[in-house]
N, CA, C and O atoms as a Tripos MOL2 file, in Angstrom:
@<TRIPOS>MOLECULE
protein
  212   211    53     0     0
PROTEIN
NO_CHARGES

@<TRIPOS>ATOM
      1 N          12.4020    9.9770   -5.3010 N.3       1 UNK1
      2 CA          9.6710    9.5410   -4.7220 C.3       1 UNK1
      3 C           9.6880   10.9840   -4.5410 C.2       1 UNK1
      4 O          10.3370   11.8420   -3.9430 O.2       1 UNK1
      5 N           8.5250   10.8570   -5.4480 N.am      2 UNK2
      6 CA          7.7960   12.3700   -4.7660 C.3       2 UNK2
      7 C           6.4730   11.9800   -4.5390 C.2       2 UNK2
      8 O           6.2020   10.7800   -4.5930 O.2       2 UNK2
      9 N           5.7640   12.6580   -4.3380 N.am      3 UNK3
     10 CA          4.5820   12.8350   -3.8740 C.3       3 UNK3
     11 C           3.6390   13.2210   -5.1800 C.2       3 UNK3
     12 O           3.8840   13.6870   -6.2920 O.2       3 UNK3
     13 N           2.0610   12.6620   -4.2760 N.am      4 UNK4
     14 CA          1.1220   12.7670   -5.4860 C.3       4 UNK4
     15 C           0.1770   12.9740   -5.4430 C.2       4 UNK4
     16 O          -0.3440   11.8610   -5.3800 O.2       4 UNK4
     17 N          -0.7620   13.8580   -5.4230 N.am      5 UNK5
     18 CA         -2.4830   13.9830   -5.2160 C.3       5 UNK5
     19 C          -2.9060   14.2020   -5.9000 C.2       5 UNK5
     20 O          -2.7510   14.9690   -6.8500 O.2       5 UNK5
     21 N          -4.0780   13.0740   -5.3310 N.am      6 UNK6
     22 CA         -5.2660   13.6370   -6.4660 C.3       6 UNK6
     23 C          -6.2370   14.0940   -5.7610 C.2       6 UNK6
     24 O          -6.2900   14.2540   -4.5420 O.2       6 UNK6
     25 N          -7.4630   14.4220   -7.0310 N.am      7 UNK7
     26 CA         -8.5740   14.2970   -5.8670 C.3       7 UNK7
     27 C          -9.5530   13.9890   -7.2740 C.2       7 UNK7
     28 O          -9.5240   13.9560   -8.5040 O.2       7 UNK7
     29 N         -10.3600   13.8110   -6.1720 N.am      8 UNK8
     30 CA        -11.4960   12.3140   -7.5420 C.3       8 UNK8
     31 C         -12.6990   13.6080   -6.0300 C.2       8 UNK8
     32 O         -12.5170   14.5300   -5.2350 O.2       8 UNK8
     33 N         -14.3430   12.2720   -6.8060 N.am      9 UNK9
     34 CA        -15.5840   12.5000   -6.6370 C.3       9 UNK9
     35 C         -16.3130   11.4260   -6.6700 C.2       9 UNK9
     36 O         -15.6020   10.5630   -7.1860 O.2       9 UNK9
     37 N         -17.3300   10.9880   -6.4100 N.am     10 UNK10
     38 CA        -18.1920   10.3080   -6.8920 C.3      10 UNK10
     39 C         -18.9770   10.7140   -7.7040 C.2      10 UNK10
     40 O         -19.9990   11.1120   -7.1430 O.2      10 UNK10
     41 N         -19.0110   10.8400   -9.0740 N.am     11 UNK11
     42 CA        -19.8310   10.7370   -9.5400 C.3      11 UNK11
     43 C         -19.6020   10.1750  -11.0410 C.2      11 UNK11
     44 O         -19.6020   10.9000  -12.0360 O.2      11 UNK11
     45 N         -19.4970    9.4200  -11.0490 N.am     12 UNK12
     46 CA        -19.5600    7.5890  -11.6020 C.3      12 UNK12
     47 C         -17.7560    8.0570  -12.7650 C.2      12 UNK12
     48 O         -17.3790    9.1540  -13.1770 O.2      12 UNK12
     49 N         -17.5260    7.5590  -12.8200 N.am     13 UNK13
     50 CA        -16.1060    8.1090  -13.2380 C.3      13 UNK13
     51 C         -15.1590    7.9680  -13.3720 C.2      13 UNK13
     52 O         -14.6770    6.8830  -13.6980 O.2      13 UNK13
     53 N         -14.2830    9.3900  -13.1000 N.am     14 UNK14
     54 CA        -13.6610    9.7080  -12.8200 C.3      14 UNK14
     55 C         -11.8220    9.1830  -11.9020 C.2      14 UNK14
     56 O         -10.6150    9.3150  -12.1040 O.2      14 UNK14
     57 N         -13.0490    8.3960  -10.5960 N.am     15 UNK15
     58 CA        -11.7750    7.3810  -10.4330 C.3      15 UNK15
     59 C         -10.9920    6.0120  -10.6570 C.2      15 UNK15
     60 O          -9.8910    5.7590  -10.1670 O.2      15 UNK15
     61 N         -12.0160    4.8570  -11.7810 N.am     16 UNK16
     62 CA        -11.2780    3.9390  -11.9180 C.3      16 UNK16
     63 C          -9.2960    4.8570  -13.1380 C.2      16 UNK16
     64 O          -8.0710    4.7330  -13.1300 O.2      16 UNK16
     65 N         -10.3080    5.5790  -13.8270 N.am     17 UNK17
     66 CA         -8.3120    5.6720  -14.9100 C.3      17 UNK17
     67 C          -7.0370    6.9980  -13.4250 C.2      17 UNK17
     68 O          -5.9080    7.4740  -13.5430 O.2      17 UNK17
     69 N          -7.9140    7.0520  -12.4660 N.am     18 UNK18
     70 CA         -7.0440    7.3070  -12.1190 C.3      18 UNK18
     71 C          -6.2700    6.3170  -10.8980 C.2      18 UNK18
     72 O          -5.1060    6.5620  -10.5810 O.2      18 UNK18
     73 N          -6.8570    5.4560  -10.4110 N.am     19 UNK19
     74 CA         -6.7070    4.2830   -9.3350 C.3      19 UNK19
     75 C          -5.5640    4.0430  -10.8210 C.2      19 UNK19
     76 O          -4.7600    4.9740  -10.7880 O.2      19 UNK19
     77 N          -5.3540    3.3650  -11.7160 N.am     20 UNK20
     78 CA         -4.8880    2.9670  -12.8020 C.3      20 UNK20
     79 C          -2.9940    3.7450  -12.5610 C.2      20 UNK20
     80 O          -1.9130    3.2410  -12.8660 O.2      20 UNK20
     81 N          -3.3470    5.2610  -11.8300 N.am     21 UNK21
     82 CA         -2.1100    5.9360  -12.4670 C.3      21 UNK21
     83 C          -1.3510    5.9720  -11.5480 C.2      21 UNK21
     84 O          -0.1210    5.9900  -11.5030 O.2      21 UNK21
     85 N          -2.5330    5.9900  -10.3810 N.am     22 UNK22
     86 CA         -2.0500    5.6600   -8.9910 C.3      22 UNK22
     87 C          -1.1000    3.9240   -8.7660 C.2      22 UNK22
     88 O           0.1060    3.8840   -8.5210 O.2      22 UNK22
     89 N          -1.8600    2.8390   -8.9000 N.am     23 UNK23
     90 CA         -1.6610    1.4350   -8.5420 C.3      23 UNK23
     91 C           0.3310    2.2390   -9.4270 C.2      23 UNK23
     92 O           1.2260    2.4490   -8.6070 O.2      23 UNK23
     93 N           0.5940    2.4990  -10.7740 N.am     24 UNK24
     94 CA          1.4640    2.9130  -11.6880 C.3      24 UNK24
     95 C           2.3020    3.9300  -11.2430 C.2      24 UNK24
     96 O           3.2070    4.2390  -12.0180 O.2      24 UNK24
     97 N           2.2300    4.4850  -10.2610 N.am     25 UNK25
     98 CA          2.5380    5.3090   -9.3720 C.3      25 UNK25
     99 C           3.9350    5.1040   -7.5420 C.2      25 UNK25
    100 O           4.8590    5.5700   -6.8760 O.2      25 UNK25
    101 N           2.7870    3.8770   -7.7790 N.am     26 UNK26
    102 CA          3.0150    3.4910   -6.2760 C.3      26 UNK26
    103 C           3.7940    2.6220   -6.6430 C.2      26 UNK26
    104 O           4.8820    2.7650   -6.0860 O.2      26 UNK26
    105 N           3.7320    1.1160   -7.8570 N.am     27 UNK27
    106 CA          4.8250    0.5010   -8.2390 C.3      27 UNK27
    107 C           6.3320    1.0300   -8.6420 C.2      27 UNK27
    108 O           7.3250    0.3050   -8.5840 O.2      27 UNK27
    109 N           6.3490    2.5580   -9.1070 N.am     28 UNK28
    110 CA          7.4430    3.1050   -9.2550 C.3      28 UNK28
    111 C           7.8180    3.5720   -8.1590 C.2      28 UNK28
    112 O           9.0130    3.8530   -8.0690 O.2      28 UNK28
    113 N           7.3120    3.7040   -7.4880 N.am     29 UNK29
    114 CA          8.3520    3.5940   -5.5820 C.3      29 UNK29
    115 C           7.3990    5.6730   -5.5540 C.2      29 UNK29
    116 O           8.2640    6.2510   -4.8950 O.2      29 UNK29
    117 N           6.5140    6.5770   -5.8140 N.am     30 UNK30
    118 CA          6.3480    7.1390   -5.0580 C.3      30 UNK30
    119 C           5.3180    6.9470   -4.6510 C.2      30 UNK30
    120 O           4.9050    5.8050   -4.8540 O.2      30 UNK30
    121 N           4.2980    7.9880   -3.8210 N.am     31 UNK31
    122 CA          3.4780    8.7520   -2.6180 C.3      31 UNK31
    123 C           3.0500    8.9960   -3.5520 C.2      31 UNK31
    124 O           3.5570    9.7110   -4.4160 O.2      31 UNK31
    125 N           1.0170    7.9280   -3.6180 N.am     32 UNK32
    126 CA         -0.2030    8.8120   -4.2180 C.3      32 UNK32
    127 C          -0.6550    8.9500   -2.1290 C.2      32 UNK32
    128 O          -0.2220    8.3930   -1.1200 O.2      32 UNK32
    129 N          -1.7070   10.0000   -2.4180 N.am     33 UNK33
    130 CA         -2.5380    9.9310   -2.2080 C.3      33 UNK33
    131 C          -3.8330   10.6940   -2.4500 C.2      33 UNK33
    132 O          -3.6670   11.7600   -3.0430 O.2      33 UNK33
    133 N          -5.5630   10.2700   -2.0000 N.am     34 UNK34
    134 CA         -6.1310   11.1280   -2.9170 C.3      34 UNK34
    135 C          -7.1910   11.5040   -1.4990 C.2      34 UNK34
    136 O          -7.4390   11.1460   -0.3470 O.2      34 UNK34
    137 N          -7.4210   12.0970   -2.1370 N.am     35 UNK35
    138 CA         -9.1380   13.0820   -1.5550 C.3      35 UNK35
    139 C         -10.2100   12.9760   -1.7110 C.2      35 UNK35
    140 O         -10.4210   13.5950   -2.7550 O.2      35 UNK35
    141 N         -11.2040   12.5450   -1.3280 N.am     36 UNK36
    142 CA        -12.0430   12.0050   -1.8810 C.3      36 UNK36
    143 C         -12.8200   11.6990   -1.0190 C.2      36 UNK36
    144 O         -12.6270   12.1030    0.1280 O.2      36 UNK36
    145 N         -13.8690   10.9340   -1.3170 N.am     37 UNK37
    146 CA        -15.1950   10.2630   -0.1970 C.3      37 UNK37
    147 C         -14.9050    9.2640    0.2160 C.2      37 UNK37
    148 O         -14.1160    8.3990   -0.1650 O.2      37 UNK37
    149 N         -15.9800    9.4130    1.5700 N.am     38 UNK38
    150 CA        -15.7600    8.2920    2.1220 C.3      38 UNK38
    151 C         -16.1110    6.7590    1.6610 C.2      38 UNK38
    152 O         -15.7090    5.7360    2.2170 O.2      38 UNK38
    153 N         -17.0050    6.8540    0.4460 N.am     39 UNK39
    154 CA        -17.0940    6.2490   -0.2600 C.3      39 UNK39
    155 C         -16.2240    5.0820   -1.2930 C.2      39 UNK39
    156 O         -16.5320    3.9810   -1.7490 O.2      39 UNK39
    157 N         -14.8610    6.0490   -1.3940 N.am     40 UNK40
    158 CA        -13.7670    5.1720   -2.2540 C.3      40 UNK40
    159 C         -12.1680    5.4940   -2.0510 C.2      40 UNK40
    160 O         -11.1760    5.7270   -2.7410 O.2      40 UNK40
    161 N         -12.8060    5.2680    0.3110 N.am     41 UNK41
    162 CA        -11.6820    4.4080    0.9420 C.3      41 UNK41
    163 C         -10.9280    3.1400    0.4290 C.2      41 UNK41
    164 O          -9.7120    2.9650    0.3460 O.2      41 UNK41
    165 N         -12.1850    2.1090    0.0300 N.am     42 UNK42
    166 CA        -11.2720    0.8760   -0.0630 C.3      42 UNK42
    167 C         -11.0820    1.0710   -1.4240 C.2      42 UNK42
    168 O         -11.9480    1.9390   -1.3170 O.2      42 UNK42
    169 N         -10.7590    1.1060   -2.7160 N.am     43 UNK43
    170 CA        -10.7830    0.9460   -3.4610 C.3      43 UNK43
    171 C          -9.2330    1.8010   -3.4540 C.2      43 UNK43
    172 O          -8.2860    1.0480   -3.6830 O.2      43 UNK43
    173 N          -8.8610    3.2840   -3.2180 N.am     44 UNK44
    174 CA         -7.9800    3.6470   -3.1370 C.3      44 UNK44
    175 C          -6.6660    3.3630   -2.5210 C.2      44 UNK44
    176 O          -5.5700    3.7620   -2.9180 O.2      44 UNK44
    177 N          -7.0320    2.3140   -1.0730 N.am     45 UNK45
    178 CA         -6.3500    2.0480    0.0350 C.3      45 UNK45
    179 C          -6.0390    0.5350   -0.6430 C.2      45 UNK45
    180 O          -4.9910    0.0570   -0.2080 O.2      45 UNK45
    181 N          -6.8180   -0.4040   -1.7280 N.am     46 UNK46
    182 CA         -6.5540   -1.8000   -2.1410 C.3      46 UNK46
    183 C          -5.3630   -1.3500   -3.4180 C.2      46 UNK46
    184 O          -4.5320   -1.9810   -4.0710 O.2      46 UNK46
    185 N          -5.8240    0.1490   -3.3450 N.am     47 UNK47
    186 CA         -4.0660    0.1120   -4.7270 C.3      47 UNK47
    187 C          -3.2290    0.9210   -4.7930 C.2      47 UNK47
    188 O          -2.9000    1.6480   -5.7310 O.2      47 UNK47
    189 N          -2.6810    0.7840   -3.3460 N.am     48 UNK48
    190 CA         -1.9890    0.5350   -3.4870 C.3      48 UNK48
    191 C          -1.1690    2.2730   -2.3410 C.2      48 UNK48
    192 O          -0.0150    2.4180   -1.9390 O.2      48 UNK48
    193 N          -2.8350    3.5810   -2.1240 N.am     49 UNK49
    194 CA         -2.3010    4.4380   -1.6000 C.3      49 UNK49
    195 C          -2.9080    4.8890   -0.6360 C.2      49 UNK49
    196 O          -3.5460    4.2890    0.2290 O.2      49 UNK49
    197 N          -2.6670    6.2430   -0.8050 N.am     50 UNK50
    198 CA         -2.9540    6.3650    1.2190 C.3      50 UNK50
    199 C          -4.1540    7.0060    1.0580 C.2      50 UNK50
    200 O          -4.2500    7.5280   -0.0530 O.2      50 UNK50
    201 N          -5.8470    7.2680    2.3310 N.am     51 UNK51
    202 CA         -6.0850    7.8380    1.6290 C.3      51 UNK51
    203 C          -6.6640    9.0570    2.7990 C.2      51 UNK51
    204 O          -6.5560    9.0120    4.0250 O.2      51 UNK51
    205 N          -7.3250   10.1690    1.9170 N.am     52 UNK52
    206 CA         -7.1540   11.1650    3.2480 C.3      52 UNK52
    207 C          -6.2280   12.5370    2.5650 C.2      52 UNK52
    208 O          -6.5970   12.6250    1.3940 O.2      52 UNK52
    209 N          -5.1470   13.6530    2.8730 N.am     53 UNK53
    210 CA         -4.5700   14.3710    2.0960 C.3      53 UNK53
    211 C          -4.5140   15.3380    3.9240 C.2      53 UNK53
    212 O          -3.9590   16.4310    4.0270 O.2      53 UNK53
@<TRIPOS>BOND
     1     1     2 1
     2     2     3 1
     3     3     4 2
     4     3     5 am
     5     5     6 1
     6     6     7 1
     7     7     8 2
     8     7     9 am
     9     9    10 1
    10    10    11 1
    11    11    12 2
    12    11    13 am
    13    13    14 1
    14    14    15 1
    15    15    16 2
    16    15    17 am
    17    17    18 1
    18    18    19 1
    19    19    20 2
    20    19    21 am
    21    21    22 1
    22    22    23 1
    23    23    24 2
    24    23    25 am
    25    25    26 1
    26    26    27 1
    27    27    28 2
    28    27    29 am
    29    29    30 1
    30    30    31 1
    31    31    32 2
    32    31    33 am
    33    33    34 1
    34    34    35 1
    35    35    36 2
    36    35    37 am
    37    37    38 1
    38    38    39 1
    39    39    40 2
    40    39    41 am
    41    41    42 1
    42    42    43 1
    43    43    44 2
    44    43    45 am
    45    45    46 1
    46    46    47 1
    47    47    48 2
    48    47    49 am
    49    49    50 1
    50    50    51 1
    51    51    52 2
    52    51    53 am
    53    53    54 1
    54    54    55 1
    55    55    56 2
    56    55    57 am
    57    57    58 1
    58    58    59 1
    59    59    60 2
    60    59    61 am
    61    61    62 1
    62    62    63 1
    63    63    64 2
    64    63    65 am
    65    65    66 1
    66    66    67 1
    67    67    68 2
    68    67    69 am
    69    69    70 1
    70    70    71 1
    71    71    72 2
    72    71    73 am
    73    73    74 1
    74    74    75 1
    75    75    76 2
    76    75    77 am
    77    77    78 1
    78    78    79 1
    79    79    80 2
    80    79    81 am
    81    81    82 1
    82    82    83 1
    83    83    84 2
    84    83    85 am
    85    85    86 1
    86    86    87 1
    87    87    88 2
    88    87    89 am
    89    89    90 1
    90    90    91 1
    91    91    92 2
    92    91    93 am
    93    93    94 1
    94    94    95 1
    95    95    96 2
    96    95    97 am
    97    97    98 1
    98    98    99 1
    99    99   100 2
   100    99   101 am
   101   101   102 1
   102   102   103 1
   103   103   104 2
   104   103   105 am
   105   105   106 1
   106   106   107 1
   107   107   108 2
   108   107   109 am
   109   109   110 1
   110   110   111 1
   111   111   112 2
   112   111   113 am
   113   113   114 1
   114   114   115 1
   115   115   116 2
   116   115   117 am
   117   117   118 1
   118   118   119 1
   119   119   120 2
   120   119   121 am
   121   121   122 1
   122   122   123 1
   123   123   124 2
   124   123   125 am
   125   125   126 1
   126   126   127 1
   127   127   128 2
   128   127   129 am
   129   129   130 1
   130   130   131 1
   131   131   132 2
   132   131   133 am
   133   133   134 1
   134   134   135 1
   135   135   136 2
   136   135   137 am
   137   137   138 1
   138   138   139 1
   139   139   140 2
   140   139   141 am
   141   141   142 1
   142   142   143 1
   143   143   144 2
   144   143   145 am
   145   145   146 1
   146   146   147 1
   147   147   148 2
   148   147   149 am
   149   149   150 1
   150   150   151 1
   151   151   152 2
   152   151   153 am
   153   153   154 1
   154   154   155 1
   155   155   156 2
   156   155   157 am
   157   157   158 1
   158   158   159 1
   159   159   160 2
   160   159   161 am
   161   161   162 1
   162   162   163 1
   163   163   164 2
   164   163   165 am
   165   165   166 1
   166   166   167 1
   167   167   168 2
   168   167   169 am
   169   169   170 1
   170   170   171 1
   171   171   172 2
   172   171   173 am
   173   173   174 1
   174   174   175 1
   175   175   176 2
   176   175   177 am
   177   177   178 1
   178   178   179 1
   179   179   180 2
   180   179   181 am
   181   181   182 1
   182   182   183 1
   183   183   184 2
   184   183   185 am
   185   185   186 1
   186   186   187 1
   187   187   188 2
   188   187   189 am
   189   189   190 1
   190   190   191 1
   191   191   192 2
   192   191   193 am
   193   193   194 1
   194   194   195 1
   195   195   196 2
   196   195   197 am
   197   197   198 1
   198   198   199 1
   199   199   200 2
   200   199   201 am
   201   201   202 1
   202   202   203 1
   203   203   204 2
   204   203   205 am
   205   205   206 1
   206   206   207 1
   207   207   208 2
   208   207   209 am
   209   209   210 1
   210   210   211 1
   211   211   212 2
@<TRIPOS>SUBSTRUCTURE
     1 UNK1         2 RESIDUE 1 A UNK
     2 UNK2         6 RESIDUE 1 A UNK
     3 UNK3        10 RESIDUE 1 A UNK
     4 UNK4        14 RESIDUE 1 A UNK
     5 UNK5        18 RESIDUE 1 A UNK
     6 UNK6        22 RESIDUE 1 A UNK
     7 UNK7        26 RESIDUE 1 A UNK
     8 UNK8        30 RESIDUE 1 A UNK
     9 UNK9        34 RESIDUE 1 A UNK
    10 UNK10       38 RESIDUE 1 A UNK
    11 UNK11       42 RESIDUE 1 A UNK
    12 UNK12       46 RESIDUE 1 A UNK
    13 UNK13       50 RESIDUE 1 A UNK
    14 UNK14       54 RESIDUE 1 A UNK
    15 UNK15       58 RESIDUE 1 A UNK
    16 UNK16       62 RESIDUE 1 A UNK
    17 UNK17       66 RESIDUE 1 A UNK
    18 UNK18       70 RESIDUE 1 A UNK
    19 UNK19       74 RESIDUE 1 A UNK
    20 UNK20       78 RESIDUE 1 A UNK
    21 UNK21       82 RESIDUE 1 A UNK
    22 UNK22       86 RESIDUE 1 A UNK
    23 UNK23       90 RESIDUE 1 A UNK
    24 UNK24       94 RESIDUE 1 A UNK
    25 UNK25       98 RESIDUE 1 A UNK
    26 UNK26      102 RESIDUE 1 A UNK
    27 UNK27      106 RESIDUE 1 A UNK
    28 UNK28      110 RESIDUE 1 A UNK
    29 UNK29      114 RESIDUE 1 A UNK
    30 UNK30      118 RESIDUE 1 A UNK
    31 UNK31      122 RESIDUE 1 A UNK
    32 UNK32      126 RESIDUE 1 A UNK
    33 UNK33      130 RESIDUE 1 A UNK
    34 UNK34      134 RESIDUE 1 A UNK
    35 UNK35      138 RESIDUE 1 A UNK
    36 UNK36      142 RESIDUE 1 A UNK
    37 UNK37      146 RESIDUE 1 A UNK
    38 UNK38      150 RESIDUE 1 A UNK
    39 UNK39      154 RESIDUE 1 A UNK
    40 UNK40      158 RESIDUE 1 A UNK
    41 UNK41      162 RESIDUE 1 A UNK
    42 UNK42      166 RESIDUE 1 A UNK
    43 UNK43      170 RESIDUE 1 A UNK
    44 UNK44      174 RESIDUE 1 A UNK
    45 UNK45      178 RESIDUE 1 A UNK
    46 UNK46      182 RESIDUE 1 A UNK
    47 UNK47      186 RESIDUE 1 A UNK
    48 UNK48      190 RESIDUE 1 A UNK
    49 UNK49      194 RESIDUE 1 A UNK
    50 UNK50      198 RESIDUE 1 A UNK
    51 UNK51      202 RESIDUE 1 A UNK
    52 UNK52      206 RESIDUE 1 A UNK
    53 UNK53      210 RESIDUE 1 A UNK
C-alpha cells in the first residue's frame, strides 16, 4: 500500500481526471489524499479519498 497526494484547485477541469485516477488507486488498496478547495470535499470523499493533507 502506498500513499498518494493530489493537489488541486477550483479552476474548472483538474478535479474530474484526478478523481478518476484516485478511485482506481483506492480500489487497488492505496491511500489517496487531496489538498484542495473546501467546496471540493464532497466529491473527494465520494471517490473514497481523504480530504486534507
